[in-house]
Residue frames as qw, qx, qy, qz and C-alpha x, y, z in Angstrom:
[[0.655, -0.561, -0.427, 0.272, -0.56, -200.59, 60.06],
 [0.322, 0.172, -0.136, 0.921, 0.22, -196.97, 60.40],
 [0.312, -0.635, -0.212, -0.674, -1.53, -194.17, 62.41],
 [0.347, -0.503, 0.488, -0.623, -2.71, -194.32, 65.97],
 [0.574, -0.080, -0.812, 0.066, -2.84, -197.34, 68.28],
 [0.326, -0.521, 0.251, -0.748, -5.03, -196.30, 71.32],
 [0.003, -0.062, 0.922, -0.381, -5.55, -198.04, 74.50],
 [0.220, -0.504, -0.804, -0.226, -8.93, -199.50, 75.25],
 [0.134, -0.339, 0.059, -0.929, -11.32, -196.64, 76.09],
 [0.637, -0.499, -0.348, -0.474, -14.33, -196.32, 78.47],
 [0.252, -0.521, 0.656, -0.485, -14.32, -197.83, 81.91],
 [0.911, -0.026, -0.159, -0.380, -15.33, -201.34, 81.24],
 [0.892, -0.412, 0.183, 0.016, -13.83, -204.50, 82.27],
 [0.827, 0.186, 0.210, 0.487, -11.20, -204.56, 79.61],
 [0.123, 0.974, 0.052, 0.181, -10.57, -200.74, 79.70],
 [0.551, 0.411, -0.331, 0.647, -7.29, -199.03, 80.22],
 [0.363, -0.649, 0.101, -0.661, -8.83, -197.24, 82.89],
 [0.861, -0.405, 0.121, -0.282, -9.41, -200.44, 84.92],
 [0.964, -0.030, 0.092, 0.248, -6.19, -202.24, 83.79],
 [0.493, 0.706, -0.207, 0.464, -3.27, -199.86, 83.98],
 [0.655, -0.751, 0.082, -0.004, -1.78, -200.58, 87.50],
 [0.809, -0.019, 0.149, 0.568, 1.62, -201.53, 85.92],
 [0.371, 0.571, 0.108, 0.725, 1.91, -198.16, 84.46],
 [0.433, -0.844, -0.036, -0.315, 0.68, -196.60, 87.75],
 [0.843, -0.438, 0.065, 0.304, 3.55, -198.56, 89.52],
 [0.639, 0.358, 0.112, 0.672, 5.87, -197.02, 87.00],
 [0.072, -0.810, -0.087, -0.576, 4.77, -193.62, 88.05],
 [0.694, -0.715, 0.033, -0.073, 5.24, -194.51, 91.73],
 [0.875, -0.056, 0.051, 0.479, 8.81, -195.84, 90.97],
 [0.493, 0.303, 0.047, 0.814, 10.09, -192.65, 89.56],
 [0.155, -0.909, -0.310, -0.234, 8.07, -190.08, 91.64],
 [0.558, -0.740, 0.053, 0.371, 10.92, -189.32, 94.06],
 [0.596, -0.055, 0.360, 0.716, 13.39, -189.05, 91.23],
 [0.150, 0.688, 0.448, 0.551, 10.98, -186.47, 89.50],
 [0.414, -0.883, -0.211, 0.063, 10.72, -184.59, 92.75],
 [0.654, -0.485, 0.179, 0.552, 14.40, -184.50, 93.06],
 [0.492, 0.264, 0.410, 0.721, 14.96, -183.27, 89.53],
 [0.046, -0.846, -0.346, -0.403, 12.53, -180.46, 89.94],
 [0.466, -0.871, -0.061, 0.143, 14.02, -179.44, 93.21],
 [0.605, -0.494, 0.300, 0.548, 17.70, -179.56, 92.01],
 [0.467, 0.040, 0.552, 0.689, 17.48, -178.93, 88.42],
 [0.111, 0.719, 0.513, 0.456, 14.47, -176.70, 87.48],
 [0.181, -0.088, -0.207, 0.957, 14.86, -172.98, 87.99],
 [0.048, 0.700, 0.708, 0.079, 11.18, -172.13, 88.64],
 [0.147, -0.731, -0.141, 0.651, 12.13, -168.49, 89.55],
 [0.143, -0.231, 0.579, 0.769, 13.52, -168.20, 85.97],
 [0.018, 0.356, 0.856, 0.375, 10.42, -169.92, 84.39],
 [0.130, -0.781, -0.600, 0.114, 7.96, -167.60, 86.31],
 [0.325, -0.300, -0.015, 0.897, 9.89, -164.31, 85.77],
 [0.144, -0.085, -0.420, -0.892, 7.57, -163.08, 82.99],
 [0.669, -0.243, -0.261, -0.652, 4.37, -164.93, 84.29],
 [0.337, -0.316, 0.793, -0.397, 3.30, -166.95, 87.07],
 [0.868, 0.223, 0.102, -0.431, 1.49, -169.32, 84.75],
 [0.266, -0.421, 0.841, 0.209, 3.18, -172.71, 84.15],
 [0.764, 0.324, -0.182, -0.528, 2.46, -174.82, 81.21],
 [0.437, -0.300, 0.847, -0.033, 2.75, -178.62, 81.56],
 [0.745, 0.264, -0.367, -0.492, 1.98, -181.37, 78.93],
 [0.595, -0.217, 0.768, -0.094, 1.65, -185.05, 79.36],
 [0.476, 0.450, -0.529, -0.540, 2.22, -186.73, 75.95],
 [0.479, 0.043, -0.865, -0.141, 0.53, -190.03, 75.41],
 [0.342, -0.263, 0.450, -0.782, -1.98, -189.48, 78.27],
 [0.206, -0.208, -0.949, -0.121, -4.44, -192.21, 77.33],
 [0.395, -0.584, -0.480, -0.522, -7.70, -192.12, 79.34],
 [0.374, -0.581, 0.368, -0.622, -6.59, -191.82, 83.01],
 [0.345, -0.929, -0.133, -0.004, -6.34, -192.07, 85.91],
 [0.812, -0.230, 0.019, 0.536, -2.57, -192.17, 85.70],
 [0.362, 0.509, 0.143, 0.768, -2.15, -188.99, 83.77],
 [0.301, -0.825, -0.143, -0.456, -3.83, -187.11, 86.47],
 [0.790, -0.573, 0.001, 0.218, -1.64, -188.59, 89.13],
 [0.708, 0.181, 0.106, 0.674, 1.36, -187.62, 87.14],
 [0.171, 0.641, 0.113, 0.739, 0.39, -184.09, 86.59],
 [0.539, -0.808, -0.098, -0.217, -0.61, -183.62, 90.33],
 [0.856, -0.324, -0.008, 0.403, 2.73, -185.01, 91.34],
 [0.504, 0.308, 0.094, 0.801, 4.68, -182.62, 89.12],
 [0.072, -0.754, -0.115, -0.643, 2.68, -179.59, 90.18],
 [0.687, -0.724, -0.059, 0.022, 3.07, -180.37, 93.90],
 [0.781, -0.166, 0.068, 0.599, 6.85, -180.68, 93.34],
 [0.330, 0.499, 0.185, 0.780, 6.99, -177.38, 91.37],
 [0.404, -0.818, -0.202, -0.356, 4.96, -175.57, 94.07],
 [0.782, -0.550, -0.024, 0.292, 7.39, -176.89, 96.77],
 [0.663, 0.081, 0.142, 0.730, 10.32, -175.49, 94.79],
 [0.054, 0.707, 0.233, 0.665, 8.67, -172.15, 94.08],
 [0.519, -0.812, -0.067, -0.258, 8.06, -171.51, 97.80],
 [0.861, -0.322, -0.021, 0.394, 11.36, -172.90, 98.79],
 [0.524, 0.284, 0.111, 0.795, 13.00, -170.20, 96.77],
 [0.156, -0.546, -0.384, 0.728, 11.19, -167.58, 98.87],
 [0.058, 0.263, 0.522, 0.809, 9.37, -166.20, 95.81],
 [0.341, -0.157, 0.048, -0.925, 6.31, -163.87, 96.14],
 [0.301, 0.113, 0.857, -0.403, 3.36, -165.55, 97.87],
 [0.599, 0.352, -0.109, -0.711, 1.16, -165.07, 94.89],
 [0.778, 0.010, 0.612, -0.139, -0.17, -168.56, 93.80],
 [0.066, -0.285, 0.757, 0.584, 1.14, -170.14, 90.68],
 [0.765, 0.350, 0.172, -0.512, -1.48, -171.02, 88.05],
 [0.317, -0.201, 0.868, 0.324, -0.93, -174.32, 85.99],
 [0.736, 0.406, -0.066, -0.537, -2.33, -175.26, 82.69],
 [0.476, -0.209, 0.843, 0.142, -1.98, -179.02, 81.96],
 [0.586, 0.437, -0.384, -0.564, -2.20, -180.24, 78.38],
 [0.663, -0.127, 0.734, -0.073, -3.24, -183.73, 77.90],
 [0.434, 0.550, -0.490, -0.519, -2.17, -185.15, 74.53],
 [0.564, -0.006, 0.823, 0.070, -2.83, -188.39, 72.72],
 [0.082, 0.120, 0.744, 0.652, -3.96, -189.47, 69.15],
 [0.396, -0.046, -0.062, -0.915, -7.20, -188.26, 67.94],
 [0.685, -0.175, -0.621, -0.339, -8.65, -191.77, 68.32],
 [0.219, 0.034, -0.767, 0.602, -7.95, -191.57, 72.01],
 [0.299, -0.641, -0.695, -0.128, -11.10, -191.76, 74.28],
 [0.135, 0.259, -0.215, 0.932, -11.01, -188.05, 75.28],
 [0.534, -0.502, -0.265, -0.627, -14.61, -188.30, 76.56],
 [0.829, -0.412, -0.360, 0.115, -13.75, -190.70, 79.21],
 [0.511, 0.126, -0.276, 0.804, -10.43, -188.73, 79.99],
 [0.010, -0.338, 0.076, -0.938, -12.38, -185.50, 80.68],
 [0.663, -0.481, -0.340, -0.463, -15.36, -187.05, 82.32],
 [0.818, -0.380, -0.351, 0.253, -12.95, -188.35, 84.97],
 [0.268, 0.606, -0.254, 0.704, -10.99, -185.12, 85.57],
 [0.390, -0.253, -0.643, 0.608, -10.30, -184.71, 89.31],
 [0.129, -0.853, -0.445, -0.240, -12.82, -182.25, 90.85],
 [0.479, -0.846, -0.030, 0.232, -10.30, -180.92, 93.13],
 [0.765, 0.285, 0.121, 0.565, -7.58, -180.47, 90.42],
 [0.289, -0.779, -0.002, 0.556, -5.13, -177.52, 90.82],
 [0.248, -0.276, 0.528, 0.764, -4.86, -176.76, 87.18],
 [0.601, 0.504, 0.041, -0.619, -6.76, -175.79, 84.02],
 [0.611, -0.047, 0.760, 0.216, -7.02, -178.87, 81.79],
 [0.455, 0.638, -0.240, -0.573, -6.86, -178.76, 78.04],
 [0.846, 0.135, 0.501, 0.126, -7.00, -181.72, 75.37],
 [0.131, 0.717, -0.480, -0.488, -4.49, -181.75, 72.64],
 [0.904, 0.218, 0.365, -0.043, -5.22, -184.38, 69.95],
 [0.531, 0.785, -0.313, -0.064, -2.43, -185.46, 67.66],
 [0.929, 0.089, -0.199, 0.298, 0.89, -187.38, 67.36],
 [0.434, -0.844, 0.218, 0.227, 3.70, -186.48, 69.72],
 [0.729, -0.014, 0.390, 0.563, 5.96, -187.30, 66.81],
 [0.276, 0.623, 0.321, 0.658, 4.90, -184.03, 65.27],
 [0.022, 0.160, -0.245, 0.956, 4.61, -180.39, 66.53],
 [0.245, -0.581, -0.775, -0.044, 1.68, -179.90, 68.86],
 [0.292, -0.810, -0.304, 0.408, 2.38, -176.59, 70.65],
 [0.268, 0.954, -0.030, 0.132, 3.36, -173.06, 69.81],
 [0.629, 0.448, -0.360, 0.523, 7.10, -172.26, 69.93],
 [0.226, 0.211, -0.569, 0.762, 8.64, -171.82, 73.41],
 [0.535, -0.419, -0.215, -0.702, 5.18, -172.39, 75.07],
 [0.865, -0.384, -0.306, -0.102, 5.91, -175.25, 77.43],
 [0.164, -0.759, 0.540, -0.324, 7.88, -175.31, 80.65],
 [0.367, -0.335, 0.846, -0.195, 7.50, -178.95, 81.57],
 [0.715, 0.238, -0.461, -0.469, 6.89, -182.11, 79.53],
 [0.519, -0.268, 0.765, -0.272, 6.04, -185.57, 80.92],
 [0.761, 0.212, -0.403, -0.461, 5.57, -188.80, 79.16],
 [0.401, -0.361, 0.811, -0.227, 5.32, -192.23, 80.57],
 [0.473, 0.118, 0.871, 0.062, 5.03, -195.64, 78.85],
 [0.549, 0.720, 0.290, -0.310, 4.14, -194.11, 75.53],
 [0.221, 0.786, -0.453, -0.358, 7.25, -193.48, 73.56],
 [0.407, -0.173, 0.881, 0.172, 7.88, -197.38, 72.92],
 [0.616, 0.527, 0.579, -0.084, 5.01, -197.10, 70.52],
 [0.361, -0.063, 0.493, 0.789, 6.23, -196.44, 67.01],
 [0.339, 0.414, -0.015, -0.845, 4.52, -194.07, 64.58],
 [0.825, 0.309, -0.129, -0.455, 4.04, -197.00, 62.35],
 [0.896, -0.107, 0.407, 0.143, 5.21, -200.55, 61.53],
 [0.181, -0.569, 0.565, 0.569, 8.44, -200.46, 59.45],
 [0.714, 0.467, -0.111, -0.509, 7.56, -201.02, 55.80],
 [0.276, 0.493, -0.812, -0.151, 10.27, -203.37, 55.19],
 [0.291, -0.137, 0.892, -0.318, 8.61, -205.98, 57.25],
 [0.665, 0.410, 0.374, -0.499, 5.77, -206.25, 54.91],
 [0.511, 0.633, -0.442, -0.377, 7.92, -207.03, 51.90],
 [0.964, -0.060, 0.231, -0.117, 7.84, -210.78, 51.19],
 [0.812, 0.473, -0.129, 0.316, 11.03, -210.50, 49.07],
 [0.026, 0.794, -0.406, 0.452, 13.15, -208.73, 51.69],
 [0.565, 0.019, -0.756, 0.329, 15.19, -210.31, 54.45],
 [0.165, -0.099, 0.510, -0.838, 13.20, -208.27, 56.91],
 [0.630, -0.229, -0.417, -0.614, 10.00, -210.24, 55.89],
 [0.249, -0.310, 0.728, -0.558, 8.88, -211.35, 59.47],
 [0.647, -0.061, -0.608, -0.456, 7.03, -214.45, 58.49],
 [0.719, -0.314, -0.620, 0.015, 5.25, -216.24, 61.49],
 [0.439, -0.286, -0.468, 0.712, 6.28, -213.69, 63.97],
 [0.071, -0.902, -0.398, -0.149, 4.50, -210.48, 65.35],
 [0.267, -0.945, 0.188, 0.029, 7.64, -208.61, 66.67],
 [0.458, 0.667, -0.572, 0.138, 11.37, -208.61, 66.52],
 [0.592, -0.452, 0.599, -0.294, 11.43, -210.80, 69.64],
 [0.732, -0.055, 0.679, 0.033, 12.99, -213.94, 68.39],
 [0.680, 0.718, 0.148, -0.027, 13.25, -212.66, 64.93],
 [0.764, 0.283, 0.046, 0.578, 16.31, -212.04, 62.59],
 [0.388, -0.431, -0.055, 0.813, 18.82, -209.22, 63.09],
 [0.114, 0.263, 0.521, 0.804, 17.30, -207.63, 59.94],
 [0.322, -0.689, -0.589, -0.275, 14.03, -207.35, 61.46],
 [0.503, -0.627, -0.299, 0.514, 15.43, -205.95, 64.66],
 [0.375, -0.141, 0.182, 0.898, 17.34, -203.36, 62.70],
 [0.042, -0.463, -0.529, -0.710, 14.33, -202.23, 60.83],
 [0.448, -0.746, -0.494, 0.014, 12.59, -201.64, 64.12],
 [0.516, -0.484, -0.081, 0.702, 15.57, -199.78, 65.51],
 [0.274, 0.125, 0.353, 0.886, 15.63, -197.58, 62.43],
 [0.236, -0.679, -0.520, -0.462, 11.89, -196.64, 62.74],
 [0.521, -0.715, -0.340, 0.318, 12.46, -195.80, 66.44],
 [0.477, -0.226, 0.091, 0.845, 15.42, -193.64, 65.53],
 [0.097, 0.357, 0.416, 0.831, 13.46, -191.78, 63.03],
 [0.403, -0.731, -0.511, -0.207, 10.45, -191.28, 65.37],
 [0.549, -0.638, -0.235, 0.486, 12.67, -190.19, 68.30],
 [0.381, 0.023, 0.214, 0.899, 14.50, -187.66, 65.96],
 [0.106, -0.551, -0.456, -0.691, 11.16, -186.21, 65.12],
 [0.521, -0.726, -0.447, 0.043, 9.99, -186.16, 68.75],
 [0.575, -0.421, -0.123, 0.691, 13.07, -184.47, 70.01],
 [0.251, 0.206, 0.338, 0.883, 13.01, -181.90, 67.20],
 [0.259, -0.652, -0.506, -0.501, 9.42, -181.03, 67.93],
 [0.602, -0.687, -0.359, 0.194, 9.87, -180.74, 71.73],
 [0.556, -0.180, -0.030, 0.811, 13.02, -178.62, 71.20],
 [0.038, 0.401, 0.341, 0.849, 10.93, -176.03, 69.43],
 [0.465, -0.640, -0.452, -0.412, 8.11, -176.13, 71.98],
 [0.667, -0.586, -0.349, 0.300, 10.01, -176.11, 75.34],
 [0.022, -0.981, 0.116, -0.154, 11.49, -172.89, 76.74],
 [0.462, 0.485, -0.567, 0.479, 15.20, -172.56, 77.45],
 [0.104, -0.334, 0.652, -0.673, 15.63, -173.96, 80.95],
 [0.798, -0.085, -0.003, -0.596, 12.43, -176.09, 80.72],
 [0.277, -0.327, 0.897, -0.112, 12.42, -179.79, 81.56],
 [0.753, 0.128, -0.447, -0.466, 11.35, -183.03, 79.95],
 [0.421, -0.365, 0.778, -0.290, 10.83, -186.11, 81.93],
 [0.705, 0.236, -0.512, -0.430, 10.45, -189.56, 80.06],
 [0.532, -0.222, 0.800, -0.166, 9.79, -193.09, 81.41],
 [0.634, 0.443, -0.464, -0.431, 10.13, -195.57, 78.58],
 [0.972, -0.064, 0.213, -0.076, 9.78, -199.28, 78.28],
 [0.076, 0.817, -0.555, -0.134, 13.41, -200.26, 77.81],
 [0.964, 0.138, -0.223, 0.034, 15.85, -203.01, 77.01],
 [0.520, -0.760, 0.337, 0.197, 18.72, -203.35, 79.38],
 [0.283, 0.729, -0.607, -0.145, 22.22, -203.39, 77.73],
 [0.180, 0.359, -0.916, 0.006, 23.20, -206.94, 76.81],
 [0.431, 0.168, 0.796, -0.390, 19.83, -208.56, 77.62],
 [0.003, 0.184, 0.808, 0.559, 17.78, -210.29, 74.92],
 [0.455, -0.146, -0.130, -0.869, 14.29, -208.92, 74.26],
 [0.698, -0.213, -0.631, -0.263, 12.87, -212.35, 74.87],
 [0.507, -0.188, -0.686, 0.487, 14.05, -212.15, 78.57],
 [0.108, -0.052, 0.224, -0.967, 12.07, -209.04, 79.36],
 [0.345, 0.333, 0.733, -0.482, 8.51, -209.08, 80.56],
 [0.531, 0.578, 0.005, -0.619, 7.11, -207.47, 77.36],
 [0.320, 0.403, -0.796, -0.320, 9.24, -210.00, 75.18],
 [0.126, 0.054, 0.965, -0.224, 7.67, -212.84, 77.12],
 [0.421, 0.471, 0.527, -0.569, 4.20, -211.53, 76.63],
 [0.460, 0.563, -0.339, -0.598, 4.65, -210.88, 72.89],
 [0.182, 0.232, -0.936, -0.189, 5.69, -214.59, 72.40],
 [0.262, 0.243, 0.852, -0.382, 2.69, -215.67, 74.28],
 [0.473, 0.586, 0.140, -0.643, 0.49, -213.58, 71.90],
 [0.295, 0.559, -0.647, -0.427, 2.40, -214.82, 68.95],
 [0.023, -0.074, 0.997, -0.021, 1.90, -218.42, 70.05],
 [0.393, 0.403, 0.645, -0.516, -1.82, -217.80, 70.46],
 [0.492, 0.607, -0.097, -0.616, -2.23, -216.56, 66.99],
 [0.264, 0.370, -0.844, -0.285, -0.29, -219.39, 65.49],
 [0.232, 0.113, 0.935, -0.245, -2.46, -221.92, 67.49],
 [0.487, 0.543, 0.337, -0.595, -5.51, -220.14, 65.88],
 [0.379, 0.566, -0.537, -0.498, -3.89, -220.58, 62.44],
 [0.051, 0.178, -0.983, -0.005, -3.39, -224.29, 63.12],
 [0.279, 0.360, 0.813, -0.362, -7.06, -224.59, 64.23],
 [0.214, 0.440, 0.704, 0.515, -8.22, -222.91, 60.92],
 [0.069, -0.799, -0.464, 0.375, -9.70, -219.80, 62.74],
 [0.102, 0.900, -0.155, -0.394, -7.38, -217.26, 61.03],
 [0.823, 0.542, -0.035, 0.165, -5.18, -217.49, 57.91],
 [0.762, -0.274, 0.046, 0.585, -1.34, -217.69, 58.22],
 [0.444, 0.375, 0.139, 0.802, -0.75, -214.72, 55.92],
 [0.304, -0.863, -0.190, -0.356, -2.81, -212.62, 58.22],
 [0.668, -0.698, 0.075, 0.248, -0.26, -213.25, 60.97],
 [0.719, 0.106, 0.222, 0.650, 2.64, -212.88, 58.55],
 [0.207, 0.597, 0.220, 0.743, 1.51, -209.40, 57.88],
 [0.481, -0.837, -0.175, -0.194, 0.90, -208.41, 61.55],
 [0.615, 0.185, -0.377, 0.667, 3.65, -206.79, 63.37],
 [0.365, -0.811, -0.392, 0.237, 3.40, -204.98, 66.72],
 [0.308, 0.784, -0.013, 0.538, 4.57, -201.29, 66.50],
 [0.639, -0.768, 0.042, -0.030, 6.60, -201.43, 69.75],
 [0.717, 0.406, -0.366, 0.433, 10.23, -201.03, 70.42],
 [0.705, -0.675, -0.079, 0.204, 12.28, -201.21, 73.65],
 [0.391, 0.814, -0.273, 0.330, 15.21, -198.75, 73.40],
 [0.790, -0.202, -0.317, 0.484, 18.56, -199.34, 75.35],
 [0.365, -0.826, -0.060, 0.426, 20.29, -196.78, 77.41],
 [0.511, -0.236, 0.451, 0.693, 23.03, -196.63, 74.97],
 [0.245, 0.468, 0.636, 0.563, 20.83, -196.05, 72.01],
 [0.131, -0.907, -0.397, -0.044, 18.69, -193.34, 73.81],
 [0.418, -0.700, 0.090, 0.572, 21.85, -191.42, 74.96],
 [0.400, 0.009, 0.545, 0.736, 23.15, -191.41, 71.41],
 [0.150, 0.640, 0.593, 0.465, 19.95, -190.04, 69.96],
 [0.242, -0.907, -0.312, 0.148, 19.62, -187.38, 72.59],
 [0.482, -0.561, 0.249, 0.625, 23.16, -186.25, 72.22],
 [0.369, 0.249, 0.614, 0.651, 22.83, -186.28, 68.42],
 [0.008, 0.861, 0.483, 0.162, 19.78, -183.93, 68.68],
 [0.464, 0.180, -0.142, 0.855, 21.86, -181.45, 70.69],
 [0.199, -0.605, -0.209, -0.742, 19.00, -179.49, 72.24],
 [0.720, -0.636, -0.041, -0.274, 18.86, -181.04, 75.62],
 [0.060, 0.558, -0.752, 0.347, 21.22, -181.79, 78.43],
 [0.749, -0.215, -0.621, -0.082, 20.91, -185.22, 79.94],
 [0.358, -0.637, 0.369, -0.575, 20.37, -184.52, 83.77],
 [0.550, -0.198, 0.770, -0.257, 19.67, -188.28, 84.59],
 [0.740, 0.211, -0.483, -0.417, 19.28, -191.48, 82.67],
 [0.180, -0.332, 0.876, -0.300, 18.87, -194.61, 84.59],
 [0.547, -0.126, -0.770, -0.304, 17.27, -198.10, 84.38],
 [0.392, -0.270, 0.543, -0.692, 14.68, -198.77, 86.99],
 [0.085, 0.109, 0.989, -0.052, 12.61, -201.76, 88.12],
 [0.395, -0.084, -0.335, -0.852, 9.29, -201.99, 86.36],
 [0.400, -0.226, -0.888, -0.027, 7.68, -204.71, 88.47],
 [0.552, -0.632, -0.096, -0.535, 4.93, -204.58, 90.93],
 [0.093, 0.503, -0.716, 0.476, 6.36, -205.03, 94.39],
 [0.592, -0.220, 0.472, -0.615, 3.55, -206.86, 96.24],
 [0.756, -0.035, 0.615, -0.221, 3.84, -210.67, 95.94],
 [0.471, -0.001, 0.791, 0.390, 3.90, -213.16, 93.02],
 [0.184, 0.138, -0.425, -0.876, 2.79, -212.25, 89.49],
 [0.559, 0.374, 0.597, -0.438, -1.02, -212.54, 88.94],
 [0.328, 0.074, 0.770, 0.542, -1.28, -214.06, 85.53],
 [0.167, 0.721, 0.660, 0.124, -4.88, -212.87, 84.95],
 [0.100, -0.878, -0.080, 0.461, -3.93, -209.30, 85.95],
 [0.315, -0.376, 0.557, 0.670, -1.09, -209.40, 83.31],
 [0.271, 0.381, 0.780, 0.417, -3.49, -210.65, 80.60],
 [0.075, 0.866, 0.487, -0.086, -6.03, -207.97, 81.37],
 [0.237, -0.742, 0.198, 0.595, -3.13, -205.32, 81.26],
 [0.323, -0.136, 0.708, 0.614, -1.92, -206.61, 77.91],
 [0.190, 0.581, 0.771, 0.178, -5.45, -206.72, 76.52],
 [0.006, -0.883, -0.346, 0.316, -6.12, -203.16, 77.50],
 [0.237, -0.675, 0.362, 0.597, -3.04, -202.08, 75.73],
 [0.177, -0.249, 0.792, 0.529, -3.02, -204.21, 72.64],
 [0.470, 0.434, 0.755, -0.144, -6.59, -205.04, 71.77],
 [0.386, 0.796, 0.150, -0.441, -7.18, -202.22, 69.44],
 [0.054, 0.586, -0.693, -0.416, -3.99, -202.98, 67.36],
 [0.261, 0.009, 0.957, 0.124, -5.14, -206.59, 67.07],
 [0.432, 0.607, 0.610, -0.268, -8.77, -205.62, 66.09],
 [0.261, 0.759, -0.196, -0.563, -7.45, -203.21, 63.52],
 [0.069, 0.451, -0.814, -0.360, -5.68, -206.13, 61.77],
 [0.059, -0.022, -0.996, -0.063, -7.81, -209.20, 62.48],
 [0.489, -0.426, -0.437, -0.623, -11.20, -207.88, 63.34],
 [0.347, -0.471, 0.455, -0.672, -12.95, -208.10, 66.68],
 [0.908, -0.077, -0.198, -0.361, -14.32, -211.59, 66.36],
 [0.811, 0.143, -0.509, 0.249, -11.09, -213.33, 67.35],
 [0.027, 0.654, -0.410, 0.635, -10.27, -211.24, 70.33],
 [0.757, -0.436, 0.229, -0.430, -11.96, -213.20, 73.14],
 [0.999, 0.021, -0.009, 0.042, -10.65, -216.52, 72.03],
 [0.635, 0.533, -0.349, 0.436, -7.21, -215.29, 71.40],
 [0.166, -0.632, 0.478, -0.587, -6.77, -213.79, 74.96],
 [0.885, -0.300, 0.194, -0.299, -8.28, -217.02, 76.43],
 [0.920, 0.269, -0.160, 0.235, -5.44, -218.91, 74.61],
 [0.328, 0.648, -0.368, 0.580, -2.84, -216.34, 75.75],
 [0.538, -0.605, 0.318, -0.494, -4.10, -216.47, 79.30],
 [0.994, -0.107, -0.008, -0.028, -3.67, -220.36, 79.25],
 [0.763, 0.378, -0.257, 0.457, -0.12, -220.12, 78.00],
 [0.034, -0.717, 0.309, -0.624, 0.65, -217.43, 80.64],
 [0.753, -0.485, 0.234, -0.379, -0.56, -219.46, 83.42],
 [0.990, 0.109, -0.067, 0.064, 1.22, -222.47, 82.10],
 [0.717, 0.257, -0.118, 0.636, 4.50, -220.65, 81.77],
 [0.287, -0.940, -0.126, -0.136, 4.29, -218.09, 84.45],
 [0.760, -0.450, 0.119, 0.454, 7.81, -219.00, 85.43],
 [0.574, 0.377, 0.272, 0.674, 9.03, -217.20, 82.24],
 [0.044, -0.830, -0.138, -0.539, 7.66, -213.93, 83.49],
 [0.643, -0.766, -0.013, 0.030, 8.75, -214.41, 86.94],
 [0.787, -0.253, 0.221, 0.518, 12.27, -215.03, 85.75],
 [0.510, 0.649, 0.220, 0.521, 12.44, -212.16, 83.24],
 [0.451, -0.077, -0.224, 0.861, 14.51, -209.14, 83.69],
 [0.091, -0.814, -0.571, 0.043, 12.35, -206.54, 85.42],
 [0.283, -0.626, 0.054, 0.725, 14.84, -203.76, 85.24],
 [0.369, 0.260, 0.635, 0.627, 13.42, -202.69, 81.93],
 [0.006, -0.921, -0.388, -0.034, 12.15, -199.26, 82.47],
 [0.518, 0.208, 0.029, 0.829, 14.27, -196.13, 81.37],
 [0.143, -0.905, -0.339, 0.213, 13.89, -193.00, 83.30],
 [0.543, 0.256, 0.167, 0.782, 15.20, -189.86, 81.71],
 [0.110, -0.877, -0.280, 0.373, 15.49, -186.25, 82.80],
 [0.518, 0.369, 0.291, 0.715, 16.30, -183.72, 80.02],
 [0.101, -0.785, -0.201, 0.577, 16.75, -179.92, 80.25],
 [0.530, 0.778, 0.255, 0.222, 16.27, -177.66, 77.26],
 [0.542, -0.435, 0.105, 0.711, 19.58, -175.72, 76.57]]
């Protein structure tokens, strides 16, 4: 279980394109904060002193439409700052790089590029845990709801003779401290690689804005929306084991490559890297604002994000039945989602020093 874990491609009923409203709400939640960060912290005049071409990158872009919304929001904020500084009236040119793993559905991504876009679009396949761009070539980097995906499942989880053997579970939610520490160590290694790569690629004075699935300090993972959903999926798989549909060792060897970082952890990792100043780091509310939770919409959202990981391990034949079982559990215990800690989204503004 290493490599890429793409969202569902295409534009079908279970696609990420049709089921990413929660990620879109995350963008809406932080839009004003991104606008403010650009207005107050980004020196567009300095960035455009040599050329009026601005290079942006969205890391973990998936298939849209959220990535297009994010890029347009950033461009609008940068143009506003540019003209507010009374700079020459020549129009800025923007090049937007859309990055995701090579298995991402880039065909759907580029087939749905906005016709009226104000940038030149470029696809950049590859892992954002490695270098993707030439040195000092980027002015602004954005990533939303992507960095919680690990580069791989920690190897220790698959060792039956290790205290990190995660028998009967699919995540560190509800697991032993040793399992949680293995996840944390993998995230730390991945983030070190990510920050090192971006430090080489972003120009001095450039900005990076990250929105990450997070774990509030002193809150158990099982009390967050993602933790609740992971337990529903785990219970669905174990029900299928008891029904003889899948084998228990298959579940024992399956672990979701997802980690929710705390504010303290993320601050420590950024400061340890030493290449960025923390301009803002804040927990925000990740919930949809309009009315009670729609269990079916939640299941569609989870399926769009997790189906390919499940298929990679169990095969495609079990998917429909699994999510029927998960859906039933979600509707029966919707109160667990409604009472979960929704302030589980970490917003970070970094500046290259």
